[in-house]
C-alpha positions as CSV (number, residue, x, y, z in Angstrom):
1,M,122.0,39.8,91.9
2,A,123.8,42.4,94.0
3,D,123.0,43.2,97.5
4,P,121.5,46.8,97.8
5,H,123.5,47.4,100.9
6,E,126.8,46.6,99.3
7,R,128.7,49.3,97.4
8,N,131.8,48.4,95.3
9,G,132.3,45.3,97.3
10,E,132.2,47.0,100.7
11,N,129.8,46.0,103.3
12,E,128.0,48.8,105.0
13,R,126.5,48.4,108.4
14,K,122.7,48.1,108.6
15,P,120.8,50.8,110.4
16,S,119.7,49.9,113.9
17,S,116.9,51.2,116.0
18,A,119.3,53.4,118.0
19,D,120.3,55.1,114.7
20,D,116.7,55.7,113.8
21,A,115.9,57.2,117.2
22,D,119.0,59.5,116.9
23,L,118.0,60.6,113.5
24,S,114.4,61.4,114.5
25,A,115.6,63.3,117.5
26,R,117.9,65.4,115.2
27,L,115.1,66.0,112.8
28,K,112.8,67.2,115.6
29,S,115.5,69.5,116.8
30,L,116.1,70.9,113.3
31,D,112.4,71.4,112.8
32,A,112.1,73.3,116.1
33,R,115.1,75.6,115.1
34,I,113.7,76.3,111.7
35,S,110.3,77.2,113.0
36,Q,111.9,79.5,115.7
37,A,114.0,81.2,113.0
38,S,111.1,81.8,110.7
39,V,109.1,83.3,113.6
40,Q,112.0,85.6,114.5
41,R,112.4,86.6,110.8
42,A,108.7,87.4,110.5
43,E,108.8,89.6,113.6
44,S,111.9,91.4,112.7
45,E,111.2,92.2,109.0
46,P,108.6,94.9,108.3
47,R,106.1,93.8,105.7
48,A,106.9,95.3,102.4
49,R,104.2,96.8,100.3
50,P,103.7,95.3,96.9
51,T,105.2,97.4,94.1
52,S,102.0,97.3,92.1
53,N,98.8,98.1,93.9
54,S,95.6,98.2,91.8
55,T,93.7,100.1,94.4
56,A,96.4,102.8,94.5
57,L,96.2,103.0,90.7
58,G,92.4,103.3,90.8
59,Q,92.6,106.1,93.4
60,A,95.2,107.9,91.2
61,F,92.9,107.8,88.2
62,R,90.0,109.0,90.4
63,L,91.9,111.9,91.8
64,S,93.2,113.0,88.4
65,A,89.7,112.7,86.9
66,E,88.3,114.9,89.7
67,F,90.8,117.7,88.9
68,V,90.6,117.4,85.1
69,A,86.8,117.5,85.2
70,G,86.8,120.7,87.3
71,V,89.2,122.5,84.9
72,A,87.4,121.2,81.8
73,A,84.0,122.3,83.1
74,G,85.4,125.7,83.9
75,G,86.9,126.0,80.4
76,I,83.6,124.9,78.7
77,L,81.6,127.3,80.8
78,G,84.0,130.1,80.1
79,W,83.9,129.5,76.4
80,I,80.0,129.5,76.5
81,V,80.1,132.8,78.5
82,D,82.4,134.4,76.0
83,Y,80.3,133.2,73.1
84,L,77.0,134.5,74.6
85,F,78.2,137.8,75.9
86,G,81.2,138.6,73.6
87,S,83.5,139.1,76.5
88,S,86.4,137.2,74.9
89,P,88.8,136.1,76.6
90,W,87.8,137.2,80.0
91,G,85.0,134.8,80.6
92,L,87.3,131.9,79.6
93,I,90.1,133.1,81.9
94,V,87.8,133.7,84.9
95,C,86.0,130.4,84.5
96,L,89.2,128.5,84.0
97,I,90.5,129.9,87.3
98,L,87.3,129.0,89.0
99,G,87.4,125.6,87.4
100,F,90.9,125.1,88.7
101,C,89.9,126.1,92.2
102,A,86.8,123.8,92.1
103,G,89.0,120.9,90.8
104,M,91.5,121.4,93.6
105,L,88.7,121.4,96.1
106,N,87.1,118.3,94.7
107,L,90.6,116.7,94.7
108,M,91.2,117.5,98.3
109,R,87.7,116.2,99.2
110,A,88.2,112.9,97.4
111,A,91.6,112.5,99.0
112,G,90.1,113.1,102.5
113,V,92.2,116.2,103.2
114,V,89.1,118.4,103.5
115,K,85.8,117.3,105.0
116,P,83.1,116.6,102.4
117,A,80.4,119.2,101.8
118,R,77.4,118.9,104.3
119,H,73.9,119.7,103.6
120,D,72.4,121.2,106.8
121,D,68.8,120.0,107.3
122,K,66.9,123.0,108.7
123,R,63.5,122.1,110.1
């Protein structure tokens, strides 16, 4: 049976304790340099935002629903006003404009641009 330390008939030297100590010292040095480089990389690179953020998508749907609901409510109210009073198309036009304004106000409130409506408690 062949000796595992022999290759192609050549004798390799067997590792000594000095070689083991040298190897472990080099491994410790390499480990320290790798950890130092990873810390420097983490500090220097800004954290990138993920390309797909489910909370941002949810907020976009909420904001669009706020605006569309205002315009749709104004349109429905305008159509009802026109139907009841026979003022076609002025009720629809006026209420659509008011619905657009209400939708924009709701949109800005939901986005935090404008303070939410307060109810003053008068005692």
